[in-house]
C-alpha positions in Angstrom: 5.6 24.3 25.7 4.0 20.9 25.7 1.1 20.2 28.1 2.0 17.9 31.0 -0.7 15.4 29.9 0.9 15.3 26.4 4.3 14.7 27.8 3.0 11.9 29.9 1.4 10.3 26.8 4.5 10.8 24.7 6.8 9.3 27.3 4.5 6.3 27.9 4.2 5.6 24.2 7.8 6.4 23.2 9.7 3.2 24.1 9.1 -0.4 23.1 11.5 -3.3 23.3 12.1 -6.5 21.4 13.2 -9.8 23.1 16.9 -8.8 23.2 16.1 -5.5 24.9 17.3 -3.3 22.1 15.4 0.0 21.7 13.0 0.0 18.7 11.5 3.2 17.3 8.5 2.4 15.1 6.9 5.6 13.7 7.4 9.0 15.2 4.6 11.5 14.3 5.3 15.2 14.9 2.7 17.9 14.4 4.0 21.0 12.7 0.7 22.6 11.7 -2.8 21.8 13.1 -5.1 24.7 12.1 -7.6 24.7 9.3 -8.6 27.2 6.5 -5.9 29.8 7.1 -3.0 30.4 9.5 -3.5 32.4 12.7 -1.0 34.3 14.7 -2.9 35.3 17.9 -2.6 34.9 21.7 -5.8 32.8 21.6 -4.0 29.9 19.8 -0.5 30.3 21.3 -0.5 26.8 22.9 -2.1 24.6 20.3 -0.7 26.6 17.4 -1.8 28.5 14.4 0.0 27.0 11.4 -2.0 25.1 8.8 -1.7 21.3 8.3 1.6 19.6 8.2 2.6 16.3 9.9 6.0 14.6 9.9 6.3 10.8 10.1 9.7 9.2 10.6 10.5 5.5 10.6 14.0 4.1 10.4 15.4 7.4 8.9 12.6 7.5 6.3 11.0 11.0 6.2 7.4 11.2 5.2 5.4 14.5 5.4 1.7 14.8 5.2 0.4 18.1 3.7 2.3 21.3 3.1 0.5 24.0 5.0 2.4 26.7 6.7 3.7 24.2 9.3 6.1 22.9 6.6 8.2 26.1 6.7 9.7 25.4 10.1 9.9 21.7 9.4 11.8 22.4 6.2 14.5 24.5 8.0 15.0 21.6 10.4 15.3 19.0 7.7 18.0 21.1 6.0 19.9 21.4 9.3 19.7 17.7 9.8 21.0 17.0 6.2 17.9 15.0 5.1 18.5 14.1 1.5 15.3 12.3 0.6 11.8 13.5 1.5 8.4 12.0 0.7 5.4 14.5 0.7 1.8 13.2 0.7 -0.7 15.9 -0.2 -4.3 15.2 0.8 -5.6 17.9 -1.7 -4.5 21.2 -3.1 -6.7 23.7 -1.3 -4.5 26.5 -0.2 -4.3 25.7 3.5 -2.7 22.4 2.6 -0.1 23.7 0.1 0.6 27.4 0.7 3.7 26.6 2.8 5.3 24.6 0.0 6.9 27.5 -1.9 8.8 28.3 1.3 9.9 24.7 2.0 13.7 25.1 2.5 14.8 21.8 1.0 13.6 23.1 -2.4 16.7 25.2 -2.5 19.1 22.2 -1.9 20.6 20.7 -5.1 21.4 17.4 -3.3 17.8 16.8 -2.1 15.2 14.6 -3.7 11.6 15.3 -3.0 8.8 12.8 -4.0 5.3 14.3 -4.1 2.1 12.3 -4.1 -1.6 13.2 -4.3 -4.8 11.6 -5.4 -5.2 12.1 -9.2 -7.2 15.1 -10.3 -9.1 14.6 -13.5 -8.4 18.1 -14.7 -4.8 18.7 -13.9 -1.7 16.9 -12.7 -0.2 17.5 -9.3 2.8 19.1 -10.9 0.7 21.5 -13.0 -1.3 22.5 -10.0 1.7 23.3 -7.9 3.5 25.0 -10.8 0.3 27.2 -11.2 0.6 28.3 -7.6 4.3 29.0 -7.8 4.5 31.5 -10.6 3.9 35.2 -11.3 1.8 37.1 -10.3 1.4 34.8 -7.2 5.1 34.0 -6.5 8.4 35.3 -7.9 10.2 31.9 -8.3 8.9 29.3 -10.6 8.7 25.7 -9.3 10.7 24.5 -12.4 13.7 26.7 -11.2 14.2 25.0 -7.8 17.4 23.2 -7.0 15.9 20.1 -5.5 15.1 17.0 -7.7 11.3 16.7 -7.8 9.3 13.6 -8.6 5.5 13.7 -8.9 3.0 10.8 -8.6 -0.7 11.1 -9.2 -2.3 8.3 -7.2 -5.3 6.1 -8.1 -8.1 5.5 -5.7 -7.1 2.8 -3.2 -3.5 2.8 -4.4 -0.9 1.2 -2.0 2.8 1.5 -2.2 5.9 1.4 0.0 8.1 4.2 1.2 11.0 2.5 2.9 9.6 0.5 5.8 6.2 2.3 5.6 3.2 0.8 3.7 1.0 3.7 2.4 -2.5 3.6 1.2 -4.6 6.5 -0.3 -8.4 6.6 -0.5 -10.8 9.3 -1.6 -12.7 11.3 1.0 -15.9 13.4 0.9 -14.5 16.8 0.3 -14.4 19.3 -2.5 -12.3 18.6 -5.6 -10.2 15.4 -5.3 -9.3 14.8 -1.7 -7.5 11.7 -0.3 -6.9 10.3 3.1 -3.8 8.3 4.0 -3.0 5.2 6.1 0.6 4.5 7.0 1.6 1.2 8.5 5.0 0.1 9.8 6.2 -2.6 12.1 2.6 -3.5 13.1 1.6 0.1 13.9 -0.8 2.3 12.0 -1.2 6.1 11.5 -4.4 7.3 9.9 -4.8 10.8 8.4 -8.3 12.0 7.6 -8.4 15.7 7.3 -11.0 17.7 5.3 -14.0 15.4 4.9 -17.6 15.5 5.7 -18.0 11.9 6.9 -21.6 11.5 7.7 -23.2 14.6 6.1 -26.0 14.4 3.5 -24.0 15.9 0.6 -21.3 14.7 -1.8 -18.7 17.3 -2.2 -16.1 15.8 -4.5 -15.9 16.7 -8.2 -17.8 14.2 -10.3 -19.5 12.6 -7.4 -23.0 14.1 -7.8 -23.8 12.2 -11.1 -26.1 9.3 -11.6 -29.4 8.2 -10.0 -30.3 8.8 -6.4 -29.4 5.2 -5.6 -26.0 5.5 -7.3 -25.2 8.7 -5.5 -26.2 7.1 -2.2 -23.9 4.2 -2.9 -21.1 6.7 -3.6 -21.7 8.3 -0.2 -21.6 5.0 1.5 -18.5 4.1 -0.4 -16.7 7.3 0.8 -17.7 6.4 4.4 -16.3 3.0 3.9 -13.1 4.5 2.6 -12.6 6.5 5.8 -13.5 3.4 7.9 -10.8 1.3 6.1 -8.2 4.0 6.5 -8.9 4.2 10.2 -9.5 0.6 11.1 -7.5 -0.4 14.2 -5.4 2.7 13.9 -2.9 3.4 16.7 -3.4 7.1 15.9 -6.3 8.5 13.9 -6.0 12.2 13.0 -9.4 13.5 12.1 -11.1 16.7 10.8 -12.9 18.2 13.8 -13.5 21.6 12.3 -17.1 22.0 13.5 -19.0 21.9 16.7 -22.5 20.4 16.3 -24.2 23.8 16.5 -21.7 25.3 13.9 -22.0 22.6 11.3 -22.7 23.6 7.7 -23.4 20.8 5.3 -22.0 22.6 2.3 -18.4 23.1 3.6 -17.1 19.5 3.4 -16.0 19.3 7.0 -16.9 17.1 10.0 -17.8 17.5 13.6 -16.1 16.4 16.8 -18.8 13.8 17.4 -18.0 12.3 14.0 -14.4 11.7 15.1 -15.7 9.8 18.1 -18.2 7.8 16.0 -15.6 6.8 13.5 -13.1 6.0 16.3 -15.6 3.6 17.8 -16.5 2.0 14.4 -12.9 1.6 13.4 -11.5 0.7 16.9 -9.0 3.5 16.7 -6.8 3.5 19.8 -6.0 7.2 19.9 -8.0 10.0 18.3 -6.6 13.4 17.6 -8.9 16.4 16.8 -7.3 18.2 13.9 -7.8 21.1 11.4 -8.9 23.3 14.3 -11.2 26.2 13.3 -9.2 29.5 13.1 -11.2 31.1 15.9 -11.1 28.1 18.2 -9.1 29.2 21.3 -6.7 27.2 23.4 -9.1 27.3 26.4 -12.0 26.1 24.2 -10.0 23.2 22.9 -9.0 22.2 26.5 -12.7 22.2 27.4 -13.8 20.3 24.4 -11.2 17.6 24.9 -12.2 17.3 28.5 -15.8 17.0 27.5 -15.5 14.5 24.7 -13.0 12.4 26.7 -16.0 11.2 28.7 -17.7 10.1 25.5 -14.8 8.4 23.6 -15.2 4.7 23.1 -13.7 2.2 25.6 -9.9 1.9 25.8 -9.4 4.9 23.4 -7.4 8.1 24.1 -8.5 11.5 22.9 -6.2 14.5 22.3 -6.3 17.8 20.3 -3.4 17.9 17.9 -0.8 20.5 19.1 2.1 22.0 17.2 5.3 20.4 18.5 3.7 17.4 20.0 5.2 14.0 19.1 3.5 10.6 19.3 5.6 7.5 18.9 3.8 4.3 17.8 
């Protein structure tokens, strides 16, 4: 059940009109998985949800999915029921909590469905090879090459921009292990920014190949990664941000950010709405309620703060 405050926000943001009073829907963002590291099924997270990252973005019948955590399983069933024939899946990185729902994605079984998959290029293996490696014996009984859907894989370059229907998409590298990208989606003057799994202001570089060069060169890389996040979030109508740690929990070798970092980037980027995301597995519903209430007093002027909740929709 959605919180009353969330329903109020959704209803207030849902409708916009052009001069002739026709209803216009810009981008509809639906949270299907909001938890980090591993899925949780427990009373302590019944309201906010225990599935790992997955967000659906719809604009003028164009379906874009961001990440393939366990939340994608329920989403996939609904897409099949709706008869969605073309799907675009953006993968921030291939750590298990962001891909382990993909083998159970129902549209893979549909012969008349086309799925486009995108991720920041990995220097050691293609996106297709990585997903095929997960979906084979002894890990999984059905090989990815045997699915019915028509799959198309794209390995993205740093800063690459492209169009998916009416949505302009940009990918930039973030400060997290392996090769991790954040995404910026723009349509009809509205912007959705996705920055999950990054240590934004921490002292370490986490990405593969980043800790090479002189101290000055490494520092410039760190600043460059911070700039990447800033550019993805600039003037965003909704910024989804990794808020895995509390300040007292922070570990600088994990590659994750703190809730204060979300507020800082929100202020620097002038984000209009900030959503805490990638909740720690042990973080309870009551704790998240308290944290949102606390940090709402510190969020920058004219900004709104929420904690991402499974089932919530935000219309930009």
